[in-house]
N, C-alpha and C positions, 0 to 999 in steps of 0.2 A: 504494500500500500504506500503510495508516494506521500512524502511530507512536503509541504510548501511553507516558505518563510512568510510570516504574517507581520502584524504591527509590533512595535516596541512595547514591552510590558509597561502597563500603567504604573505610575509611582516612581519610575526611575528618573532621577534628575537629569537635565540636559547636560551632556558631556560625561555622564557616568558610564559604567560598564555596559557594553552593548549586549545585553541579554535579550533573547528573542522568545516570543511565543510562537508555537507551531500549530498549524491546522491539519488535522488528520481525518480522513473519511473512514469511518468504521461501518462497513457495509456499503450498499445493500447486498452485495454478494460476499459473504464472509462466513466461514464455518461456525463461528461462535454466535452468530446472530439468530440462528435457528430458523429464521424465515426472512421475508424480504423487508428488512428494517435498515434504516440508515441513521447513523449518528455522526454529527459533525463535532469532533472533539477539539478543544483548544488546550494545548499542552505547554507546560513549562518543564522541559526535560521529559521525565516520565510522570510528572504530577498533572492531574486533570484540573485545569482552571475553570473550564466551563464545558457544557455539552448541550447541543441543540438537536432534539429529535426531529427528524425530517420524514414525514409520512407522504404517501402518495404513490407508492410503488406497487400497490396491489388493489387498484380501483375495482370495485364490484358494483357500486351503485345500488346497494341492497335496500336502502330506504326508499328510493324512487321506484324500484321494482315492486315493492310492497303496495304501491298505489295502482299497479296494473295487473297483478295476479290476484286470483281470489284467495280466500283464507286457507283453503286446503292446498292450492298449488304453491303458495309461498313457503310452505314448510321445507321444500327442497332448497330454498335459498338460505334458510337458517342453518342448514347442515354445513354451509360453507363459510359461516362466520368464525366461530371458534371450532375449527374442524378437528380439534383434539377431543372434544366432548360434544359431538353434534346432538346426541340424545337429549342433553340438558337444554340445548337451544330449542329443540322441537317442543319440549314440555313448556318452556317459558312462553313461546309464541302462542300456542293454543290456549294456555291459561288466560292470556290477555284477550283473545278472541271470545272465549267463553264468558269472561267477565263482561265484555261488551254485550253479549247476547243474553246474559243473566241466566245461564244454565249451569248445572252441576253434573259432573260425570258420575257414573255408578261407582260404588265402593271398590269393586274389583279393578276397574280402570285406574282409580286413584292409587291403589297399592302397586299396580304394575308400573305406573308412572314414577312412583317413588323408587322402585327397584332400578329402573333404567337410569334415573337421574343420579342415584348413588353409585351405580356401576360406572357412569360417565365421570363422576367425581374421582373415583379411584384411578381410572384410566388417565385422566388429566394430571393428577398428582404424581402418578408414576412417571409420566413423561417429564414433568417439571423437575422433580427431584433427581431422576435419572440423568437428565441433561445437566443439572447442577454438578453432579458427580463427574460427568464426562468433561465438562469445561474446566474442572479443577484437577484433572488428571486421573480420575478413578473410572477407567473404562469398564472394569469388571462389574462395578455397581450399575452402570448403564445397562449391561446385558441382563443382570438380575431384575431390573425394573421393567425391561421390555418383554420378558417371557410371559408374565401374567397379563400384559396388555393383549397379547395374541389370544389368550383364553377369553378375554372380554369381547374381542372382535368376533370370536366364534359364537359366543352367546348371542350377540346382536344379530349375527347371520341366522341363527336358529329362530330368532324372534320375528325378523322382518325380511330376511333374504339378502340383506346387504351388510357388509362388514364396516364400511367407513362412512358413507353418506346414507344415513338410515331412513330418514323421512317416515318415522314410525307412527307418530301421533296424527290424529285427525280432529276436526272440530267435533266435539261431543264424544270423543273416545280414542280408539286406536285403530291402526290398519287391520289388525286381527288379534285374537287372543293368544296368550302364550301356550305353546304346546307342552305336553308332559316332558318331552325331550329337553326343551329349553329350561324348564324348571329343574330338572335333574342336573343339567349342566351348571346352573347357578349354585345348586347345593354342593356340587363337586368343587366349584371355585371357592366357596366359603370354607370348605374343609382344608384346602391347601394354602390359601392366601396368608393366614397368620404366620406360618413357618417362613414364607417368603419375606414378610415384613421383619421377622426376627433376624433373618440372614442379612437383610439390607441394613438394619440398624447396627448389627455387629461389624459390618464392613466399613461403615462411614462415620457413625456418630462420635467415635473416639479416635478416628484417623487424624493423626497430628497435622498432616498437610491440609486436609479439608477444613479442620477446625481453625487453623491459623489463617486460612484464606477466606473464611466466612464470619468468624466471630469479630464483632466490633466494626464490621464493614457494612456500609449502606444503612446506617442507623436512622430509624424513623421513630420519633417520639409519639406518644399517644395524642398529644395536642395537635401535632402536625398532621397525623393521620386523619383526625376529625376535620381539621380545617381544610385539608386538601381532598376531601370526599373519598378517601380510600375505603374500600370494603373488602370482605372476604378474608382469606388467610393472611394477607399482608397487613390488614388492619388488626386482626386478632393477634398477630405476632407482636404488635405494639401495645397490647393491653386493651384494645377496644372490644368489649364483650358483646358484639352485635352479630346476630345470625338470624336471617329472615325465617329460617325454619322454626326458630323458637319465638322470636319477637313478633313476627307477623305470619303465623302458620298458614300454610296452604296445602292442598291435597289432603293426605292423611297423616301429616307429620305429628299431629297432636297424639296419635295413637302409639307413638314409638318412644322408647326410653333411650336417650343418647345425650352426650355431653357436648358443650361448646368448648373447643380446644383453644386455649389462649396462652400467650407468653408475654413477657414484659420487655425483653431486651430490644426488640424491634430491629435486629440486624439480619443479615442473610442466614445465619445459622438458626435463629429463632424461626424464621419463615420456613426453613427446611423441617424443623422439628414439628411445627404446627401441622404441616401437610402430612407428615408421617402419622401423627396422632389422629388426624381427621380420617385417614384411610381405615384405621381400626374402628372408629365410630361408624363409618359408613358400612362396614361389614356387619356391625351389630344391627343397624337399621334394616339392611337387606335380609338378614336372618329372621328378624321379627316379622318382616313383611311376607317372606316366602312361607314361613310356618303358620301364619295366620291369614293366608290369602283367601279373601271371601269368594264365594261362588257367585254365579250370576253373569249377566252380560258385561261387555266392556264398552258398549256404546249406548247412548240414549236411544229411546224408541224411535222407529221410523215414522211414527205418527207426528213427531215434532218437525219433520222435514229439515233436520239440521245435520245429523250424522249420515254418512254414506251407508246404505244398507249392506248387509252381508251378501256375498255372491249367491248363496243358496236362496236367500229371499228374492234376489233379483231374478233368478232363473225359475222360481216356482210360485211366486205370488205376484198379483197385479199391483199391490201396494208397493212392494219392493221395486218393481220395474219402473213405476211412475216416479218414485222418490229418486231412484238412480238417474233417470232421464232429466228430471228437473234440476238436480244438484250438479250434474256434470255436462249436460248437452244443451240445455235451454239457457236463456238469458235471465231466467227468473231466479233460480237458486233459492236461498233463504234471505229474508229481509233483516237488516240490522237497524237498530234505533239510531237516530241522528244525535249521537252523543259522543263524548270522548272519555277514554279510560286510560289508566296507567296500571300495569301489573308487573311485579318484579318477583324474581325467584333468587334463591341463594345458589348461584351457579358455582362451579369449581373455583373460578377466579374472583368471585365477588358478586355484587348485585347486577343481575342481568334483567333489564326492564324494557318493556315495549309500550309505547304510547300510540294509541289507535284512535282515529276519528272516523266514526261511521256516518254514512250518508244514505242509508236505506237499502244499499245494494250489498252483494256478497264480496265486495272489494273495498278496501280501506280508502277513504278520502285522503287521509294522511297517515303515514306509518313512520314512526321514529323509534330509534333504538338507543338504549343506554348500555353500551358494552363496557365491562370493567377494564379491558386492555386500553381503551382510549383514555380513561382517567389515569391509569397507572403509568402509562408511557410518559405522560407529562410530569410525573413524579421523578423520573430518572435524573435530570440535571441536579435536583436538590440532593439526591442521595450520593452522587458520585463526586461532587466537587471536593477537592482536597485529597482524594484517593489517587492511587497510581493507575497506570494504564492496565496493568494485569488485573485490577479489581473490577474493570468494566464488565468482563464476562461473568464474574460472580454475581454482581448486582443485577445485571440483565437477566440472568438465569432465575434469580429469586423472584423477579417480577412476573415471569412467564408471559411475556407479551406475545399475542397472536396477531400478526399483521392484518389478517383478513377482517378483524373487527375494527380496524382503524379507519379505513378509507370508505367514504360514503358514496 
């Protein structure tokens, strides 16, 4: 990466020593940026004086697309926002749509949505912490983190037929019910995952190189976290005890016993530990949901003309055929109230919210998103100032920025 000579350092008296600041491009193509990110770093030797996040390398237009696709079609776009945990995006989007419509999905659907959201959280945290290990030299830890992610992808494939971009949720329910095979795969994952977490913790939590490179690096105080609108594991690692699953419960989270994992140090190491602890709590939630999974449908009734009917109903009943035709082929679909709503979920990286304005049709008049990565990337310059160039990758890994959430 080329270095270019920049302006004289501020504060040096005229005629004094000619010390220079340097400008360095970190990304957008760089192994340690994980995705298409660019940082413009201002350096004094190896010390970071300033950093400017530069977005715009992964334009998707996902907010404007939400004003042209109907509420079911748009779920395919949410897959491509935080593509590390697309199931969590699916759940967040359709919760907002259902809030606009004023409908509540059946209990079985709520439990299944909780299961897929928590599996997505584990998958996201595994990648984040695995990459944090990789960026600080622990390649073996990275492999340990990625093996269970493949298991989660296989579970998602059993649920909806797709491993990566899932598009599993629908307005009023799910694409289809979970098969017995998928439920057994989830149980098998629950049996093996605690040992994986034990191994991961033994590999890294007391590794001297990793601890030295993360402890005291990128410190964010509780007050700063609140003032800068930080959410999720990053905020909880700074002592902010806010979790939407507890503070503003949605779906069936009231039914489950789990802890909100917090720390006080607010550094890269604390963010790593919080994510490790959250994966264990997610396993507890999934186990409770699977073992107490209600019976019944996963979609609201076809009489509501909101949820897509089951294929069996489409092929064997006139009501199912008419509902399918109106929801997918005609311009009528379902009607939405001319109102505005905001709904948020506790996604793996923090508060993921959707703001929707309805205009009476089955397409949003306005669709806006509050992705956590957009907020957290703006935090980076504050965390890195005064640190060395080698700390850039450690701080960036701890924030887990996903570029597809940044560009509108």
